[in-house]
The first five atom37 places (N, CA, C, CB, O) and aatype in JSON, in Angstrom:
{
  "aatype": [12, 14, 10, 1, 9, 0, 10, 5, 13, 14, 15, 15, 0, 15, 5, 3, 11, 7, 3, 14, 8, 9, 1, 1, 7, 0, 10, 19, 13, 1, 9, 10, 18, 9, 13, 13, 15, 10, 7, 13, 7, 19, 10, 10, 19, 15, 10, 14, 17, 5, 15, 13, 17, 6, 2, 2, 15, 10, 10, 18, 8, 18, 14, 1, 9, 1, 14, 10, 9, 0, 2, 0, 18, 13, 11, 7, 0, 19, 10, 7, 10, 7, 9, 0, 3, 9, 9, 9, 7, 9, 18, 6, 9, 0, 8, 13, 11, 5, 0, 16, 11, 7, 15, 14, 1],
  "atom_mask": [
    [1, 1, 1, 1, 1],
    [1, 1, 1, 1, 1],
    [1, 1, 1, 1, 1],
    [1, 1, 1, 1, 1],
    [1, 1, 1, 1, 1],
    [1, 1, 1, 1, 1],
    [1, 1, 1, 1, 1],
    [1, 1, 1, 1, 1],
    [1, 1, 1, 1, 1],
    [1, 1, 1, 1, 1],
    [1, 1, 1, 1, 1],
    [1, 1, 1, 1, 1],
    [1, 1, 1, 1, 1],
    [1, 1, 1, 1, 1],
    [1, 1, 1, 1, 1],
    [1, 1, 1, 1, 1],
    [1, 1, 1, 1, 1],
    [1, 1, 1, 0, 1],
    [1, 1, 1, 1, 1],
    [1, 1, 1, 1, 1],
    [1, 1, 1, 1, 1],
    [1, 1, 1, 1, 1],
    [1, 1, 1, 1, 1],
    [1, 1, 1, 1, 1],
    [1, 1, 1, 0, 1],
    [1, 1, 1, 1, 1],
    [1, 1, 1, 1, 1],
    [1, 1, 1, 1, 1],
    [1, 1, 1, 1, 1],
    [1, 1, 1, 1, 1],
    [1, 1, 1, 1, 1],
    [1, 1, 1, 1, 1],
    [1, 1, 1, 1, 1],
    [1, 1, 1, 1, 1],
    [1, 1, 1, 1, 1],
    [1, 1, 1, 1, 1],
    [1, 1, 1, 1, 1],
    [1, 1, 1, 1, 1],
    [1, 1, 1, 0, 1],
    [1, 1, 1, 1, 1],
    [1, 1, 1, 0, 1],
    [1, 1, 1, 1, 1],
    [1, 1, 1, 1, 1],
    [1, 1, 1, 1, 1],
    [1, 1, 1, 1, 1],
    [1, 1, 1, 1, 1],
    [1, 1, 1, 1, 1],
    [1, 1, 1, 1, 1],
    [1, 1, 1, 1, 1],
    [1, 1, 1, 1, 1],
    [1, 1, 1, 1, 1],
    [1, 1, 1, 1, 1],
    [1, 1, 1, 1, 1],
    [1, 1, 1, 1, 1],
    [1, 1, 1, 1, 1],
    [1, 1, 1, 1, 1],
    [1, 1, 1, 1, 1],
    [1, 1, 1, 1, 1],
    [1, 1, 1, 1, 1],
    [1, 1, 1, 1, 1],
    [1, 1, 1, 1, 1],
    [1, 1, 1, 1, 1],
    [1, 1, 1, 1, 1],
    [1, 1, 1, 1, 1],
    [1, 1, 1, 1, 1],
    [1, 1, 1, 1, 1],
    [1, 1, 1, 1, 1],
    [1, 1, 1, 1, 1],
    [1, 1, 1, 1, 1],
    [1, 1, 1, 1, 1],
    [1, 1, 1, 1, 1],
    [1, 1, 1, 1, 1],
    [1, 1, 1, 1, 1],
    [1, 1, 1, 1, 1],
    [1, 1, 1, 1, 1],
    [1, 1, 1, 0, 1],
    [1, 1, 1, 1, 1],
    [1, 1, 1, 1, 1],
    [1, 1, 1, 1, 1],
    [1, 1, 1, 0, 1],
    [1, 1, 1, 1, 1],
    [1, 1, 1, 0, 1],
    [1, 1, 1, 1, 1],
    [1, 1, 1, 1, 1],
    [1, 1, 1, 1, 1],
    [1, 1, 1, 1, 1],
    [1, 1, 1, 1, 1],
    [1, 1, 1, 1, 1],
    [1, 1, 1, 0, 1],
    [1, 1, 1, 1, 1],
    [1, 1, 1, 1, 1],
    [1, 1, 1, 1, 1],
    [1, 1, 1, 1, 1],
    [1, 1, 1, 1, 1],
    [1, 1, 1, 1, 1],
    [1, 1, 1, 1, 1],
    [1, 1, 1, 1, 1],
    [1, 1, 1, 1, 1],
    [1, 1, 1, 1, 1],
    [1, 1, 1, 1, 1],
    [1, 1, 1, 1, 1],
    [1, 1, 1, 0, 1],
    [1, 1, 1, 1, 1],
    [1, 1, 1, 1, 1],
    [1, 1, 1, 1, 1]
  ],
  "atom_positions": [
    [[-20.18, -25.48, 16.52], [-19.94, -25.75, 15.12], [-19.62, -25.27, 14.04], [-20.52, -26.05, 14.79], [-20.36, -24.41, 13.57]],
    [[-18.32, -25.72, 13.23], [-17.62, -24.89, 12.37], [-18.46, -24.28, 11.42], [-16.62, -25.55, 11.73], [-19.5, -24.75, 10.96]],
    [[-17.92, -23.15, 11.16], [-18.56, -22.63, 9.76], [-17.77, -23.06, 8.71], [-18.69, -21.06, 9.62], [-16.56, -22.86, 8.89]],
    [[-18.1, -23.6, 7.65], [-17.75, -24.3, 6.32], [-18.29, -23.21, 4.99], [-18.65, -26.0, 6.28], [-19.44, -22.87, 4.71]],
    [[-17.16, -22.88, 4.43], [-17.5, -22.18, 3.39], [-16.74, -22.97, 2.19], [-17.13, -20.66, 3.61], [-15.58, -23.34, 2.34]],
    [[-17.5, -23.23, 0.89], [-17.02, -23.86, 0.04], [-17.24, -23.41, -1.28], [-17.34, -24.93, 0.23], [-18.36, -23.02, -1.6]],
    [[-16.22, -23.43, -2.16], [-16.18, -22.68, -3.7], [-16.68, -23.86, -4.4], [-14.53, -22.08, -4.37], [-15.94, -24.82, -4.63]],
    [[-17.87, -23.82, -4.75], [-18.14, -24.41, -5.63], [-18.25, -24.31, -7.2], [-18.82, -24.59, -5.22], [-18.61, -23.23, -7.67]],
    [[-17.98, -25.31, -8.02], [-17.53, -24.83, -9.53], [-18.64, -25.68, -10.05], [-15.78, -25.21, -10.19], [-19.07, -26.72, -9.57]],
    [[-19.04, -25.04, -11.17], [-20.05, -26.11, -12.05], [-20.25, -27.32, -11.98], [-19.85, -26.21, -13.17], [-19.18, -27.86, -12.27]],
    [[-20.91, -27.98, -11.8], [-20.86, -29.74, -12.2], [-20.46, -30.19, -13.61], [-22.39, -30.45, -12.05], [-20.67, -29.54, -14.63]],
    [[-19.87, -31.36, -13.53], [-19.88, -31.83, -15.01], [-20.63, -32.26, -15.8], [-19.32, -32.51, -15.22], [-20.35, -32.58, -16.96]],
    [[-22.22, -32.36, -15.0], [-23.24, -32.6, -16.09], [-23.58, -31.73, -16.25], [-24.21, -33.32, -16.07], [-23.5, -31.84, -17.47]],
    [[-24.08, -30.47, -16.07], [-24.52, -29.07, -16.32], [-23.19, -28.41, -17.63], [-24.51, -28.11, -14.49], [-23.43, -27.42, -18.33]],
    [[-22.01, -29.11, -17.7], [-21.14, -28.68, -18.68], [-21.28, -29.61, -19.86], [-19.74, -28.62, -18.15], [-21.28, -29.29, -21.05]],
    [[-21.41, -30.92, -19.28], [-21.67, -31.66, -20.5], [-22.86, -31.27, -21.42], [-21.85, -33.0, -20.12], [-22.78, -31.48, -22.63]],
    [[-24.1, -30.66, -20.81], [-25.33, -30.01, -21.42], [-24.55, -28.99, -22.45], [-26.44, -29.18, -20.19], [-24.82, -29.12, -23.64]],
    [[-23.7, -28.07, -22.1], [-23.26, -27.08, -22.77], [-23.87, -26.11, -22.5], [0.0, 0.0, 0.0], [-24.15, -25.49, -23.53]],
    [[-24.24, -25.62, -21.54], [-24.8, -24.33, -20.83], [-23.7, -23.35, -20.94], [-25.23, -24.54, -19.23], [-22.76, -23.37, -20.15]],
    [[-23.84, -22.24, -22.19], [-23.14, -21.57, -22.09], [-22.94, -20.33, -21.18], [-23.12, -21.51, -22.95], [-21.94, -19.63, -21.32]],
    [[-23.67, -20.12, -20.45], [-23.82, -19.19, -18.98], [-22.92, -19.86, -18.03], [-25.48, -19.15, -18.24], [-22.15, -19.17, -17.37]],
    [[-22.94, -21.27, -17.88], [-21.99, -21.42, -16.79], [-20.88, -21.5, -17.08], [-22.12, -22.32, -16.07], [-19.96, -20.99, -16.45]],
    [[-20.75, -22.29, -18.3], [-19.18, -22.3, -18.88], [-18.34, -21.06, -18.85], [-19.16, -22.65, -20.38], [-17.18, -20.93, -18.43]],
    [[-19.33, -19.96, -19.47], [-18.76, -18.36, -19.66], [-18.27, -18.07, -17.89], [-20.38, -16.96, -20.36], [-17.14, -17.8, -17.48]],
    [[-19.37, -18.22, -17.18], [-18.76, -17.85, -15.76], [-17.71, -18.57, -15.2], [0.0, 0.0, 0.0], [-17.08, -18.04, -14.28]],
    [[-17.38, -19.71, -15.59], [-16.43, -20.47, -15.05], [-15.51, -19.99, -15.61], [-16.49, -21.76, -15.12], [-14.55, -19.89, -14.84]],
    [[-15.26, -19.53, -16.87], [-14.17, -19.18, -17.68], [-13.68, -17.7, -17.27], [-14.59, -19.28, -19.21], [-12.48, -17.46, -17.26]],
    [[-14.49, -16.86, -16.96], [-14.2, -15.77, -16.28], [-13.83, -15.54, -14.81], [-15.07, -15.17, -16.51], [-12.99, -14.74, -14.4]],
    [[-14.54, -16.3, -14.13], [-13.99, -16.68, -12.74], [-12.57, -17.26, -12.71], [-14.91, -17.73, -12.09], [-11.77, -16.87, -11.87]],
    [[-12.26, -18.19, -13.65], [-10.82, -18.58, -13.61], [-9.51, -17.18, -14.05], [-10.78, -19.95, -14.8], [-8.41, -16.85, -13.63]],
    [[-10.39, -16.76, -15.03], [-9.29, -15.54, -15.68], [-8.91, -14.4, -14.56], [-10.09, -14.59, -17.12], [-7.79, -14.01, -14.24]],
    [[-10.16, -14.02, -14.07], [-9.78, -13.26, -12.87], [-9.25, -13.5, -11.45], [-10.64, -12.76, -12.67], [-8.81, -12.7, -10.62]],
    [[-9.46, -15.23, -11.42], [-8.37, -15.38, -10.16], [-7.15, -15.43, -10.35], [-8.47, -16.44, -9.41], [-6.38, -15.38, -9.39]],
    [[-6.64, -15.57, -11.82], [-5.44, -15.73, -12.47], [-4.8, -14.4, -12.01], [-5.57, -15.96, -14.09], [-3.79, -14.18, -11.34]],
    [[-5.7, -13.6, -12.56], [-5.04, -11.97, -12.41], [-4.72, -11.56, -11.35], [-5.81, -10.87, -12.75], [-3.69, -10.9, -11.28]],
    [[-5.58, -11.86, -10.05], [-5.66, -11.7, -8.97], [-4.68, -12.04, -8.07], [-6.54, -12.08, -8.76], [-4.35, -11.35, -7.11]],
    [[-4.15, -13.25, -8.42], [-3.03, -14.17, -7.81], [-1.7, -13.33, -8.46], [-3.17, -16.04, -8.38], [-0.72, -13.02, -7.78]],
    [[-1.83, -13.09, -9.6], [-0.4, -12.72, -10.11], [-0.11, -11.25, -9.61], [-0.29, -12.8, -11.83], [0.99, -10.88, -9.19]],
    [[-1.11, -10.56, -9.71], [-1.07, -8.99, -9.16], [-0.88, -9.0, -7.85], [0.0, 0.0, 0.0], [0.03, -8.33, -7.34]],
    [[-1.7, -9.77, -7.12], [-1.36, -9.48, -5.32], [-0.16, -9.89, -5.43], [-2.22, -10.37, -3.95], [0.65, -9.08, -4.98]],
    [[0.44, -11.18, -6.0], [1.61, -11.78, -5.61], [2.67, -10.5, -5.91], [0.0, 0.0, 0.0], [3.32, -9.98, -5.01]],
    [[2.73, -10.09, -7.25], [3.84, -9.09, -7.62], [3.52, -7.92, -6.57], [3.77, -8.53, -9.35], [4.59, -7.38, -6.3]],
    [[2.6, -7.41, -5.96], [2.41, -6.43, -5.05], [2.96, -6.76, -3.55], [0.97, -6.15, -5.06], [3.66, -5.97, -2.92]],
    [[2.55, -8.0, -3.07], [3.27, -8.27, -1.94], [5.04, -8.74, -2.19], [2.37, -9.44, -1.26], [5.77, -8.98, -1.23]],
    [[5.37, -8.77, -3.19], [6.82, -9.24, -3.54], [7.49, -7.78, -3.22], [7.07, -9.88, -5.33], [8.34, -7.59, -2.35]],
    [[6.99, -6.88, -4.01], [7.55, -5.67, -4.14], [7.29, -4.69, -3.1], [7.2, -5.19, -5.29], [8.34, -4.14, -2.77]],
    [[6.26, -4.27, -2.45], [5.75, -3.67, -1.4], [6.64, -3.38, -0.1], [4.69, -4.42, -1.1], [7.0, -2.23, 0.14]],
    [[6.99, -4.46, 0.73], [7.7, -4.56, 1.59], [9.14, -3.69, 1.22], [7.73, -5.97, 1.83], [9.62, -3.27, 2.28]],
    [[9.87, -3.35, 0.18], [10.99, -2.95, 0.07], [10.89, -1.2, -0.7], [11.75, -4.17, -0.74], [11.88, -0.62, -1.16]],
    [[9.72, -0.72, -0.66], [9.56, 0.58, -0.92], [9.37, 1.55, 0.3], [8.51, 0.66, -1.79], [8.67, 1.2, 1.25]],
    [[9.85, 2.47, 0.25], [9.62, 3.43, 1.09], [8.4, 3.39, 2.06], [9.59, 4.47, 0.35], [8.35, 3.23, 3.28]],
    [[7.26, 3.61, 0.96], [6.2, 3.9, 1.36], [5.88, 2.63, 2.9], [5.22, 3.88, -0.09], [5.17, 3.0, 3.84]],
    [[6.47, 1.34, 2.9], [6.06, 0.53, 3.56], [6.31, 0.97, 5.01], [6.53, -0.61, 3.12], [5.55, 0.54, 5.88]],
    [[7.4, 1.84, 5.36], [7.92, 2.15, 6.66], [7.09, 3.63, 6.79], [9.77, 2.2, 6.73], [6.72, 3.99, 7.91]],
    [[6.89, 4.28, 5.84], [6.53, 5.86, 5.78], [5.06, 6.08, 5.46], [7.42, 6.66, 4.62], [4.75, 6.82, 4.52]],
    [[4.13, 5.45, 6.23], [2.73, 5.75, 5.92], [1.68, 6.19, 7.09], [2.21, 4.54, 5.28], [1.8, 5.9, 8.28]],
    [[0.73, 6.88, 6.55], [-0.4, 6.98, 7.75], [-0.68, 6.3, 8.66], [-1.42, 7.0, 7.47], [-0.92, 6.82, 9.75]],
    [[-0.72, 5.15, 8.51], [-1.45, 3.72, 9.32], [-0.16, 4.12, 10.41], [-1.45, 1.62, 8.28], [-0.44, 4.71, 11.45]],
    [[1.21, 3.77, 10.09], [1.94, 3.84, 10.95], [2.04, 5.1, 11.91], [2.88, 3.57, 10.38], [2.35, 5.14, 13.1]],
    [[1.74, 5.99, 11.13], [1.57, 7.84, 12.28], [0.58, 7.04, 13.23], [0.44, 9.9, 11.28], [1.0, 6.53, 14.27]],
    [[-0.74, 6.96, 12.82], [-1.68, 6.8, 13.86], [-1.6, 5.51, 15.02], [-2.91, 6.73, 13.11], [-2.19, 5.47, 16.1]],
    [[-0.79, 4.61, 14.47], [-0.34, 3.21, 15.57], [1.14, 2.99, 15.3], [-1.26, 1.51, 15.19], [1.66, 2.14, 14.58]],
    [[1.78, 4.06, 16.11], [3.25, 3.88, 16.24], [3.7, 2.52, 16.94], [3.83, 5.08, 17.05], [4.84, 2.1, 16.74]],
    [[2.94, 1.92, 17.65], [3.44, 0.62, 18.2], [3.28, -0.71, 17.16], [2.59, 0.36, 19.59], [3.6, -1.84, 17.53]],
    [[2.86, -0.48, 16.12], [3.39, -1.48, 15.3], [4.41, -1.13, 13.9], [2.17, -2.18, 14.88], [4.4, -1.84, 12.89]],
    [[5.21, -0.02, 14.06], [6.25, -0.01, 13.72], [7.49, -0.69, 13.8], [6.3, 0.66, 13.91], [8.2, -0.8, 12.8]],
    [[7.88, -1.26, 15.1], [8.99, -2.32, 14.86], [8.33, -3.66, 13.98], [9.62, -2.86, 16.47], [8.98, -4.21, 13.09]],
    [[7.31, -3.97, 14.27], [7.01, -5.01, 13.47], [7.03, -4.87, 11.93], [5.84, -5.4, 13.85], [7.42, -5.88, 11.35]],
    [[6.65, -3.74, 11.08], [6.43, -3.7, 10.17], [8.0, -3.25, 9.36], [5.25, -2.98, 10.2], [8.31, -3.38, 8.17]],
    [[8.67, -2.76, 10.37], [10.37, -2.77, 10.17], [11.17, -4.03, 10.16], [11.05, -2.02, 11.3], [12.24, -4.07, 9.55]],
    [[10.65, -5.1, 10.83], [11.19, -6.15, 11.14], [11.44, -6.99, 9.74], [10.36, -6.77, 12.18], [10.49, -7.43, 9.09]],
    [[12.6, -7.14, 9.42], [13.18, -7.97, 8.25], [12.62, -9.34, 8.16], [14.7, -8.12, 8.38], [12.67, -9.91, 7.06]],
    [[12.03, -10.01, 9.31], [11.51, -11.39, 9.28], [10.08, -11.3, 8.97], [11.73, -12.16, 10.6], [9.43, -12.29, 8.63]],
    [[9.49, -9.91, 9.11], [8.16, -9.64, 8.33], [7.93, -9.57, 7.54], [7.61, -9.02, 8.35], [6.96, -10.05, 6.95]],
    [[9.05, -8.68, 7.05], [8.99, -8.56, 5.37], [9.27, -9.69, 4.61], [9.96, -7.58, 4.8], [8.75, -9.69, 3.5]],
    [[10.06, -10.79, 4.95], [10.39, -12.02, 4.46], [9.06, -12.66, 4.39], [0.0, 0.0, 0.0], [8.72, -12.98, 3.25]],
    [[8.14, -12.94, 5.46], [6.98, -13.44, 5.49], [6.1, -12.92, 4.53], [6.53, -13.35, 6.64], [5.3, -13.75, 4.11]],
    [[5.98, -11.63, 3.99], [4.97, -10.74, 2.86], [5.76, -11.44, 1.63], [5.07, -8.6, 2.88], [5.3, -12.29, 0.87]],
    [[7.1, -10.87, 1.63], [7.84, -11.63, 0.24], [7.35, -13.05, 0.08], [9.6, -11.76, 0.37], [6.82, -13.29, -1.0]],
    [[7.44, -14.05, 0.96], [7.07, -15.7, 1.01], [5.95, -15.41, 0.43], [0.0, 0.0, 0.0], [5.83, -15.62, -0.77]],
    [[4.72, -14.75, 1.3], [3.39, -14.98, 0.45], [3.1, -14.21, -0.75], [2.23, -14.75, 1.26], [1.99, -14.5, -1.2]],
    [[3.73, -13.3, -1.44], [3.76, -12.69, -2.6], [4.4, -13.58, -3.32], [0.0, 0.0, 0.0], [4.09, -13.4, -4.5]],
    [[5.41, -14.77, -3.16], [6.14, -15.68, -4.31], [5.05, -16.67, -4.11], [7.92, -16.32, -4.05], [4.99, -17.24, -5.2]],
    [[4.04, -17.27, -3.23], [3.2, -18.08, -3.13], [2.02, -17.95, -4.01], [2.95, -18.12, -1.97], [1.56, -18.9, -4.65]],
    [[1.41, -16.45, -4.02], [0.76, -16.23, -4.81], [0.99, -16.22, -6.14], [0.44, -15.51, -4.51], [0.15, -16.75, -6.87]],
    [[1.99, -15.71, -6.62], [2.94, -15.94, -7.97], [2.9, -17.75, -8.53], [4.86, -15.43, -7.41], [2.62, -18.26, -9.62]],
    [[3.22, -18.21, -7.51], [3.62, -19.5, -7.82], [2.04, -20.17, -8.17], [4.56, -20.24, -6.46], [1.93, -20.99, -9.08]],
    [[0.94, -19.77, -7.42], [-0.63, -20.54, -7.6], [-1.14, -19.74, -9.1], [-2.01, -20.1, -5.93], [-1.72, -20.34, -10.01]],
    [[-0.82, -18.34, -9.14], [-0.89, -18.05, -10.32], [-0.59, -18.84, -11.45], [0.0, 0.0, 0.0], [-1.38, -19.37, -12.23]],
    [[0.84, -18.87, -11.45], [1.35, -20.09, -12.65], [0.84, -21.22, -12.85], [2.55, -20.58, -12.52], [0.58, -21.59, -14.0]],
    [[0.61, -22.0, -11.73], [-0.25, -23.1, -11.7], [-1.44, -23.01, -12.19], [-0.4, -23.52, -10.61], [-1.99, -23.99, -12.69]],
    [[-1.95, -21.96, -12.12], [-3.63, -21.81, -12.89], [-3.63, -21.83, -14.36], [-4.45, -20.27, -12.55], [-4.42, -22.44, -15.1]],
    [[-2.42, -20.9, -14.77], [-1.9, -20.81, -16.12], [-1.82, -22.12, -16.71], [-0.58, -20.17, -16.17], [-2.47, -22.49, -17.68]],
    [[-1.0, -22.77, -16.09], [-0.5, -23.97, -17.01], [-1.55, -25.04, -16.71], [1.13, -24.55, -16.65], [-1.34, -26.11, -17.29]],
    [[-2.73, -24.98, -15.87], [-3.58, -25.84, -15.74], [-5.08, -25.42, -16.38], [-3.54, -26.13, -14.36], [-6.09, -26.1, -16.23]],
    [[-5.01, -24.19, -17.09], [-5.95, -23.49, -17.47], [-6.95, -24.0, -18.55], [-5.39, -22.45, -17.81], [-8.12, -23.61, -18.5]],
    [[-6.54, -24.9, -19.55], [-7.18, -25.53, -20.28], [-7.83, -26.7, -19.76], [-6.51, -25.73, -21.17], [-9.01, -26.91, -20.02]],
    [[-7.19, -27.44, -19.08], [-7.48, -28.59, -18.2], [-9.04, -28.49, -17.41], [-6.21, -28.64, -17.06], [-10.07, -29.15, -17.48]],
    [[-8.58, -27.23, -16.6], [-9.78, -26.81, -15.61], [-10.99, -26.5, -16.35], [-9.45, -25.53, -14.74], [-12.06, -26.71, -15.77]],
    [[-10.99, -25.96, -17.77], [-12.23, -25.33, -18.34], [-12.54, -26.16, -19.23], [-12.17, -23.98, -18.9], [-13.51, -25.93, -19.95]],
    [[-11.87, -27.16, -19.37], [-12.25, -28.13, -20.54], [-13.26, -29.54, -19.59], [-10.41, -28.82, -21.47], [-14.44, -29.87, -19.73]],
    [[-12.45, -29.96, -18.88], [-12.76, -31.11, -17.93], [-13.7, -30.67, -16.72], [0.0, 0.0, 0.0], [-14.23, -29.57, -16.64]],
    [[-13.8, -31.58, -15.92], [-14.85, -31.85, -14.92], [-13.86, -30.67, -13.8], [-15.11, -33.9, -14.4], [-12.63, -30.55, -13.76]],
    [[-14.78, -30.03, -13.07], [-13.99, -29.25, -12.04], [-13.1, -29.92, -11.04], [-14.87, -28.52, -11.3], [-13.23, -31.13, -10.88]],
    [[-12.22, -29.25, -10.34], [-11.4, -30.13, -9.29], [-12.24, -30.1, -7.93], [-9.77, -29.49, -9.01], [-11.83, -30.71, -6.94]]
  ]
}
């Protein structure tokens, strides 16, 4: 039996009632999600090209993963995830008013 976890936003019926706690919670969640997406994206874009990436204590304890971490394709995959996170953050900013005003997606 597969485990399903769903993120549930407040229903439109409770937003129509004007419950300020639910609306404020949804607004805070949206803002934190945007900051997390953008911050994590910038981190993933910049981190693989820093000297710390190949010289850290994790690689001293597990030297077998050094070739994987140093691989340019792996760095490119991490960079791609960072770009995807930044795009998600920009998308959320562009649709911020729409998402906090109307019904949830």
